[in-house]
N, CA and C atoms as an extended XYZ file, in Angstrom:
351
Properties=species:S:1:pos:R:3:atomname:S:1:resname:S:1:resid:I:1 pbc="F F F"
N         0.846       -1.174        0.000 N   MET     1
C         0.000        0.000        0.000 CA  MET     1
C         0.889        1.234        0.000 C   MET     1
N         0.518        2.198       -0.823 N   ASP     2
C         1.148        3.509       -0.769 CA  ASP     2
C         0.315        4.360        0.173 C   ASP     2
N         0.975        4.970        1.136 N   PHE     3
C         0.306        5.748        2.178 CA  PHE     3
C         0.808        7.179        2.093 C   PHE     3
N         0.012        8.042        1.452 N   TYR     4
C         0.372        9.442        1.266 CA  TYR     4
C        -0.167       10.251        2.434 C   TYR     4
N         0.720       10.987        3.100 N   CYS     5
C         0.253       11.802        4.209 CA  CYS     5
C         1.204       12.952        4.507 C   CYS     5
N         0.718       13.842        5.312 N   HIS     6
C         1.493       14.983        5.804 CA  HIS     6
C         2.114       14.506        7.119 C   HIS     6
N         3.426       14.617        7.275 N   PRO     7
C         4.087       14.068        8.471 CA  PRO     7
C         3.577       14.612        9.797 C   PRO     7
N         3.053       15.844        9.827 N   ARG     8
C         2.595       16.411       11.093 CA  ARG     8
C         1.074       16.316       11.274 C   ARG     8
N         0.396       15.709       10.341 N   CYS     9
C        -1.071       15.610       10.395 CA  CYS     9
C        -1.514       14.594       11.459 C   CYS     9
N        -2.341       15.038       12.388 N   SER    10
C        -2.784       14.147       13.470 CA  SER    10
C        -3.656       13.010       12.930 C   SER    10
N        -4.451       13.263       11.920 N   THR    11
C        -5.280       12.208       11.328 CA  THR    11
C        -4.401       11.150       10.672 C   THR    11
N        -3.353       11.587        9.999 N   CYS    12
C        -2.411       10.650        9.382 CA  CYS    12
C        -1.725        9.789       10.441 C   CYS    12
N        -1.362       10.418       11.545 N   LYS    13
C        -0.702        9.675       12.626 CA  LYS    13
C        -1.632        8.613       13.204 C   LYS    13
N        -2.918        8.939       13.351 N   LYS    14
C        -3.891        7.953       13.839 CA  LYS    14
C        -3.991        6.786       12.859 C   LYS    14
N        -4.019        7.106       11.567 N   ALA    15
C        -4.106        6.056       10.551 CA  ALA    15
C        -2.863        5.174       10.584 C   ALA    15
N        -1.685        5.790       10.724 N   GLN    16
C        -0.450        5.020       10.807 CA  GLN    16
C        -0.462        4.083       12.009 C   GLN    16
N        -0.910        4.570       13.163 N   LYS    17
C        -0.986        3.722       14.355 CA  LYS    17
C        -1.919        2.547       14.111 C   LYS    17
N        -3.033        2.815       13.438 N   TRP    18
C        -3.990        1.747       13.148 CA  TRP    18
C        -3.338        0.703       12.246 C   TRP    18
N        -2.665        1.144       11.185 N   LEU    19
C        -2.007        0.207       10.264 CA  LEU    19
C        -0.952       -0.621       10.991 C   LEU    19
N        -0.195        0.018       11.867 N   GLU    20
C         0.843       -0.698       12.603 CA  GLU    20
C         0.239       -1.683       13.605 C   GLU    20
N        -0.840       -1.275       14.260 N   LYS    21
C        -1.518       -2.167       15.204 CA  LYS    21
C        -1.988       -3.443       14.501 C   LYS    21
N        -2.505       -3.292       13.303 N   TRP    22
C        -3.021       -4.438       12.544 CA  TRP    22
C        -1.962       -5.061       11.639 C   TRP    22
N        -0.711       -4.596       11.775 N   GLU    23
C         0.433       -5.142       11.041 CA  GLU    23
C         0.198       -5.156        9.535 C   GLU    23
N        -0.324       -4.050        9.034 N   ILE    24
C        -0.563       -3.912        7.604 CA  ILE    24
C         0.603       -3.120        7.018 C   ILE    24
N         1.356       -3.740        6.127 N   PRO    25
C         2.530       -3.058        5.576 CA  PRO    25
C         2.128       -1.903        4.653 C   PRO    25
N         2.924       -0.847        4.698 N   TYR    26
C         2.663        0.308        3.840 CA  TYR    26
C         3.970        1.023        3.549 C   TYR    26
N         3.953        1.798        2.476 N   THR    27
C         5.073        2.657        2.130 CA  THR    27
C         4.652        4.085        2.429 C   THR    27
N         5.352        4.724        3.364 N   PHE    28
C         5.055        6.099        3.742 CA  PHE    28
C         5.555        7.039        2.647 C   PHE    28
N         4.668        7.908        2.160 N   ILE    29
C         5.049        8.899        1.154 CA  ILE    29
C         4.615       10.266        1.670 C   ILE    29
N         5.573       11.173        1.794 N   ASN    30
C         5.299       12.520        2.273 CA  ASN    30
C         4.560       13.288        1.173 C   ASN    30
N         3.309       13.579        1.424 N   LEU    31
C         2.459       14.243        0.450 CA  LEU    31
C         2.938       15.654        0.116 C   LEU    31
N         3.687       16.266        1.016 N   LEU    32
C         4.210       17.601        0.740 CA  LEU    32
C         5.333       17.562       -0.288 C   LEU    32
N         5.995       16.419       -0.380 N   GLU    33
C         7.097       16.256       -1.329 CA  GLU    33
C         6.666       15.542       -2.596 C   GLU    33
N         5.712       14.613       -2.467 N   THR    34
C         5.322       13.787       -3.602 CA  THR    34
C         3.833       13.481       -3.551 C   THR    34
N         3.120       13.998       -4.520 N   SER    35
C         1.711       13.622       -4.689 CA  SER    35
C         1.668       12.618       -5.834 C   SER    35
N         0.633       11.781       -5.911 N   PRO    36
C         0.537       10.910       -7.083 CA  PRO    36
C         0.606       11.737       -8.369 C   PRO    36
N         1.051       11.107       -9.425 N   SER    37
C         1.185       11.798      -10.710 CA  SER    37
C        -0.184       12.204      -11.259 C   SER    37
N        -0.165       13.119      -12.193 N   LYS    38
C        -1.407       13.558      -12.829 CA  LYS    38
C        -2.120       12.367      -13.469 C   LYS    38
N        -1.368       11.482      -14.098 N   GLU    39
C        -1.952       10.300      -14.743 CA  GLU    39
C        -2.624        9.390      -13.706 C   GLU    39
N        -1.967        9.223      -12.558 N   THR    40
C        -2.552        8.416      -11.482 CA  THR    40
C        -3.835        9.068      -10.982 C   THR    40
N        -3.801       10.390      -10.805 N   TRP    41
C        -5.007       11.091      -10.348 CA  TRP    41
C        -6.148       10.945      -11.351 C   TRP    41
N        -5.847       11.049      -12.635 N   ILE    42
C        -6.895       10.894      -13.657 CA  ILE    42
C        -7.538        9.516      -13.517 C   ILE    42
N        -6.710        8.503      -13.335 N   LYS    43
C        -7.228        7.138      -13.158 CA  LYS    43
C        -8.075        7.033      -11.887 C   LYS    43
N        -7.574        7.557      -10.763 N   LEU    44
C        -8.317        7.484       -9.497 CA  LEU    44
C        -9.648        8.232       -9.599 C   LEU    44
N        -9.597        9.435      -10.152 N   LEU    45
C       -10.817       10.248      -10.268 CA  LEU    45
C       -11.829        9.602      -11.211 C   LEU    45
N       -11.354        8.963      -12.250 N   SER    46
C       -12.233        8.350      -13.253 CA  SER    46
C       -12.831        7.023      -12.792 C   SER    46
N       -12.035        6.251      -12.057 N   GLU    47
C       -12.441        4.879      -11.759 CA  GLU    47
C       -12.949        4.645      -10.338 C   GLU    47
N       -12.758        5.607       -9.446 N   SER    48
C       -13.092        5.365       -8.041 CA  SER    48
C       -14.587        5.381       -7.753 C   SER    48
N       -15.349        6.073       -8.592 N   GLY    49
C       -16.776        6.215       -8.314 CA  GLY    49
C       -17.068        7.237       -7.232 C   GLY    49
N       -16.042        7.938       -6.777 N   ARG    50
C       -16.190        8.954       -5.733 CA  ARG    50
C       -16.329       10.327       -6.381 C   ARG    50
N       -17.011       11.238       -5.685 N   PRO    51
C       -17.046       12.613       -6.191 CA  PRO    51
C       -15.643       13.227       -6.171 C   PRO    51
N       -15.340       14.052       -7.148 N   VAL    52
C       -14.032       14.707       -7.222 CA  VAL    52
C       -13.731       15.445       -5.925 C   VAL    52
N       -14.725       16.118       -5.376 N   LYS    53
C       -14.534       16.912       -4.158 CA  LYS    53
C       -14.005       16.061       -2.998 C   LYS    53
N       -14.336       14.769       -2.968 N   SER    54
C       -13.927       13.913       -1.846 CA  SER    54
C       -12.417       13.731       -1.759 C   SER    54
N       -11.688       14.064       -2.821 N   PHE    55
C       -10.231       13.946       -2.813 CA  PHE    55
C        -9.541       15.228       -2.363 C   PHE    55
N       -10.317       16.298       -2.194 N   PHE    56
C        -9.751       17.594       -1.827 CA  PHE    56
C        -9.844       17.842       -0.324 C   PHE    56
N        -8.790       18.440        0.224 N   ASN    57
C        -8.755       18.847        1.621 CA  ASN    57
C        -9.536       20.156        1.726 C   ASN    57
N       -10.835       20.039        1.941 N   THR    58
C       -11.719       21.207        1.906 CA  THR    58
C       -11.536       22.137        3.095 C   THR    58
N       -10.817       21.710        4.112 N   SER    59
C       -10.588       22.582        5.266 CA  SER    59
C        -9.212       23.237        5.241 C   SER    59
N        -8.455       23.002        4.182 N   GLY    60
C        -7.109       23.545        4.108 CA  GLY    60
C        -7.051       24.975        3.603 C   GLY    60
N        -5.956       25.641        3.935 N   ASN    61
C        -5.755       27.030        3.516 CA  ASN    61
C        -5.677       27.174        2.006 C   ASN    61
N        -4.970       26.267        1.348 N   VAL    62
C        -4.816       26.364       -0.110 CA  VAL    62
C        -6.180       26.263       -0.784 C   VAL    62
N        -7.030       25.397       -0.281 N   TYR    63
C        -8.383       25.228       -0.826 CA  TYR    63
C        -9.157       26.542       -0.701 C   TYR    63
N        -9.088       27.141        0.474 N   ARG    64
C        -9.812       28.395        0.718 CA  ARG    64
C        -9.203       29.566       -0.058 C   ARG    64
N        -7.880       29.690       -0.008 N   GLU    65
C        -7.201       30.815       -0.655 CA  GLU    65
C        -7.415       30.847       -2.169 C   GLU    65
N        -7.593       29.681       -2.772 N   ASN    66
C        -7.775       29.595       -4.214 CA  ASN    66
C        -9.244       29.465       -4.619 C   ASN    66
N       -10.132       29.667       -3.636 N   ASN    67
C       -11.570       29.609       -3.892 CA  ASN    67
C       -11.984       28.307       -4.591 C   ASN    67
N       -11.369       27.208       -4.163 N   LEU    68
C       -11.646       25.925       -4.808 CA  LEU    68
C       -13.058       25.430       -4.532 C   LEU    68
N       -13.674       25.933       -3.476 N   LYS    69
C       -15.063       25.555       -3.189 CA  LYS    69
C       -15.951       25.867       -4.396 C   LYS    69
N       -15.686       26.983       -5.037 N   GLU    70
C       -16.454       27.387       -6.217 CA  GLU    70
C       -15.967       26.686       -7.481 C   GLU    70
N       -14.679       26.381       -7.535 N   LYS    71
C       -14.074       25.849       -8.762 CA  LYS    71
C       -14.216       24.334       -8.916 C   LYS    71
N       -14.072       23.591       -7.810 N   VAL    72
C       -14.053       22.124       -7.893 CA  VAL    72
C       -15.316       21.547       -8.546 C   VAL    72
N       -16.523       22.019       -8.192 N   PRO    73
C       -17.712       21.428       -8.826 CA  PRO    73
C       -17.743       21.571      -10.354 C   PRO    73
N       -17.046       22.562      -10.875 N   GLU    74
C       -17.028       22.798      -12.323 CA  GLU    74
C       -15.799       22.215      -13.015 C   GLU    74
N       -14.860       21.674      -12.255 N   MET    75
C       -13.607       21.185      -12.827 CA  MET    75
C       -13.796       19.907      -13.621 C   MET    75
N       -13.017       19.824      -14.676 N   SER    76
C       -12.916       18.555      -15.396 CA  SER    76
C       -12.007       17.638      -14.574 C   SER    76
N       -12.023       16.378      -14.886 N   ILE    77
C       -11.129       15.430      -14.207 CA  ILE    77
C        -9.677       15.831      -14.454 C   ILE    77
N        -9.388       16.272      -15.655 N   GLU    78
C        -8.036       16.727      -16.009 CA  GLU    78
C        -7.594       17.905      -15.124 C   GLU    78
N        -8.468       18.889      -14.948 N   GLU    79
C        -8.137       20.056      -14.116 CA  GLU    79
C        -7.957       19.653      -12.657 C   GLU    79
N        -8.834       18.800      -12.148 N   ALA    80
C        -8.717       18.334      -10.762 CA  ALA    80
C        -7.411       17.569      -10.575 C   ALA    80
N        -7.080       16.719      -11.539 N   ALA    81
C        -5.833       15.946      -11.466 CA  ALA    81
C        -4.619       16.866      -11.453 C   ALA    81
N        -4.690       17.950      -12.201 N   GLU    82
C        -3.594       18.924      -12.219 CA  GLU    82
C        -3.409       19.541      -10.836 C   GLU    82
N        -4.491       19.975      -10.208 N   TRP    83
C        -4.420       20.553       -8.855 CA  TRP    83
C        -3.867       19.542       -7.861 C   TRP    83
N        -4.439       18.343       -7.867 N   LEU    84
C        -4.074       17.326       -6.874 CA  LEU    84
C        -2.630       16.852       -7.033 C   LEU    84
N        -2.156       16.777       -8.265 N   SER    85
C        -0.782       16.298       -8.489 CA  SER    85
C         0.256       17.373       -8.221 C   SER    85
N        -0.140       18.644       -8.303 N   SER    86
C         0.838       19.715       -8.194 CA  SER    86
C         0.960       20.306       -6.786 C   SER    86
N         0.003       19.997       -5.903 N   ASN    87
C         0.064       20.577       -4.554 CA  ASN    87
C        -0.541       19.606       -3.549 C   ASN    87
N         0.328       18.913       -2.825 N   GLY    88
C        -0.123       17.929       -1.842 CA  GLY    88
C        -1.004       18.506       -0.745 C   GLY    88
N        -0.941       19.821       -0.537 N   MET    89
C        -1.758       20.438        0.508 CA  MET    89
C        -3.245       20.470        0.144 C   MET    89
N        -3.592       20.257       -1.109 N   VAL    90
C        -5.013       20.238       -1.460 CA  VAL    90
C        -5.598       18.827       -1.394 C   VAL    90
N        -4.758       17.827       -1.156 N   VAL    91
C        -5.207       16.432       -1.116 CA  VAL    91
C        -5.747       16.089        0.268 C   VAL    91
N        -6.930       15.495        0.308 N   LYS    92
C        -7.473       15.003        1.582 CA  LYS    92
C        -6.578       13.857        2.030 C   LYS    92
N        -6.214       13.882        3.284 N   ARG    93
C        -5.261       12.894        3.764 CA  ARG    93
C        -5.753       12.173        5.003 C   ARG    93
N        -5.187       10.999        5.212 N   PRO    94
C        -4.241       10.299        4.355 CA  PRO    94
C        -4.937        9.676        3.140 C   PRO    94
N        -4.154        9.503        2.108 N   LEU    95
C        -4.594        8.813        0.906 CA  LEU    95
C        -3.853        7.486        0.899 C   LEU    95
N        -4.602        6.400        0.971 N   ALA    96
C        -3.987        5.075        0.984 CA  ALA    96
C        -4.508        4.294       -0.212 C   ALA    96
N        -3.590        3.680       -0.960 N   LEU    97
C        -4.037        2.943       -2.143 CA  LEU    97
C        -3.073        1.838       -2.501 C   LEU    97
N        -3.639        0.832       -3.132 N   ASN    98
C        -2.834       -0.208       -3.752 CA  ASN    98
C        -3.449       -0.471       -5.130 C   ASN    98
N        -3.167       -1.608       -5.719 N   GLU    99
C        -3.637       -1.862       -7.078 CA  GLU    99
C        -5.164       -1.838       -7.205 C   GLU    99
N        -5.869       -2.245       -6.153 N   ASP   100
C        -7.324       -2.368       -6.300 CA  ASP   100
C        -8.153       -1.766       -5.165 C   ASP   100
N        -7.511       -1.105       -4.215 N   LYS   101
C        -8.238       -0.508       -3.093 CA  LYS   101
C        -7.782        0.929       -2.871 C   LYS   101
N        -8.684        1.714       -2.263 N   LEU   102
C        -8.404        3.121       -2.033 CA  LEU   102
C        -9.198        3.607       -0.834 C   LEU   102
N        -8.553        4.390        0.032 N   THR   103
C        -9.263        5.119        1.082 CA  THR   103
C        -8.735        6.545        1.092 C   THR   103
N        -9.627        7.461        1.412 N   VAL   104
C        -9.290        8.874        1.504 CA  VAL   104
C        -9.742        9.343        2.880 C   VAL   104
N        -8.823        9.947        3.640 N   GLY   105
C        -9.138       10.297        5.014 CA  GLY   105
C        -8.981        9.074        5.897 C   GLY   105
N        -9.324        9.222        7.164 N   PHE   106
C        -9.215        8.081        8.075 CA  PHE   106
C       -10.443        7.966        8.951 C   PHE   106
N       -11.094        6.829        8.826 N   LYS   107
C       -12.145        6.398        9.744 CA  LYS   107
C       -11.819        4.948       10.056 C   LYS   107
N       -11.775        4.651       11.337 N   GLU   108
C       -11.377        3.313       11.758 CA  GLU   108
C       -12.233        2.226       11.105 C   GLU   108
N       -13.546        2.469       11.049 N   GLU   109
C       -14.451        1.463       10.466 CA  GLU   109
C       -14.120        1.223        8.993 C   GLU   109
N       -13.835        2.295        8.272 N   THR   110
C       -13.516        2.162        6.850 CA  THR   110
C       -12.206        1.412        6.668 C   THR   110
N       -11.199        1.750        7.452 N   TYR   111
C        -9.928        1.048        7.357 CA  TYR   111
C       -10.121       -0.449        7.660 C   TYR   111
N       -10.937       -0.757        8.660 N   ALA   112
C       -11.187       -2.163        8.994 CA  ALA   112
C       -11.850       -2.877        7.821 C   ALA   112
N       -12.826       -2.225        7.192 N   ASP   113
C       -13.534       -2.829        6.060 CA  ASP   113
C       -12.622       -3.011        4.847 C   ASP   113
N       -11.788       -2.025        4.585 N   VAL   114
C       -10.986       -2.038        3.358 CA  VAL   114
C        -9.642       -2.735        3.531 C   VAL   114
N        -8.922       -2.423        4.604 N   TRP   115
C        -7.533       -2.876        4.705 CA  TRP   115
C        -7.315       -4.094        5.590 C   TRP   115
N        -8.239       -4.424        6.471 N   ALA   116
C        -8.013       -5.554        7.389 CA  ALA   116
C        -8.446       -6.887        6.789 C   ALA   116
N        -8.831       -6.877        5.534 N   LYS   117
C        -9.294       -8.134        4.901 CA  LYS   117
C        -8.230       -8.731        4.033 C   LYS   117
C-alpha cells in the first residue's frame, strides 16, 4: 500500500498507528514532497466512483485561498488531477491505495472494512 500523508497531520498519525496495530505493511510517502502523478489522479478520479470533491482537503488554507469551493464542482477530471498532483496540501489525507483498493481520510471502520481483509 502507498500511504500518502502529511508528516505532522494528526489524522495521518492515527491512521499510521492503526495500520501498525493491525500489522498492515505500507510505504510512507510525504504528500508535501510527492503527490501521485497527474496520470494516477486521472485514473483514481475516473475509476473510483467517488465525487471529485472527496479527494480535496476542503478545510485547508490552499483550498480556501484559491476559492476551490467554487471551482471544484465545475472542474474537469483533467483540471482536478492537475491541482491534486501539483500541490499535496489540497489532497485530503491520508490517501492510501494499492492496485485495487483506495481510502481517503481516516475512519477506523472504513480502514477495517478495506484494509483488514
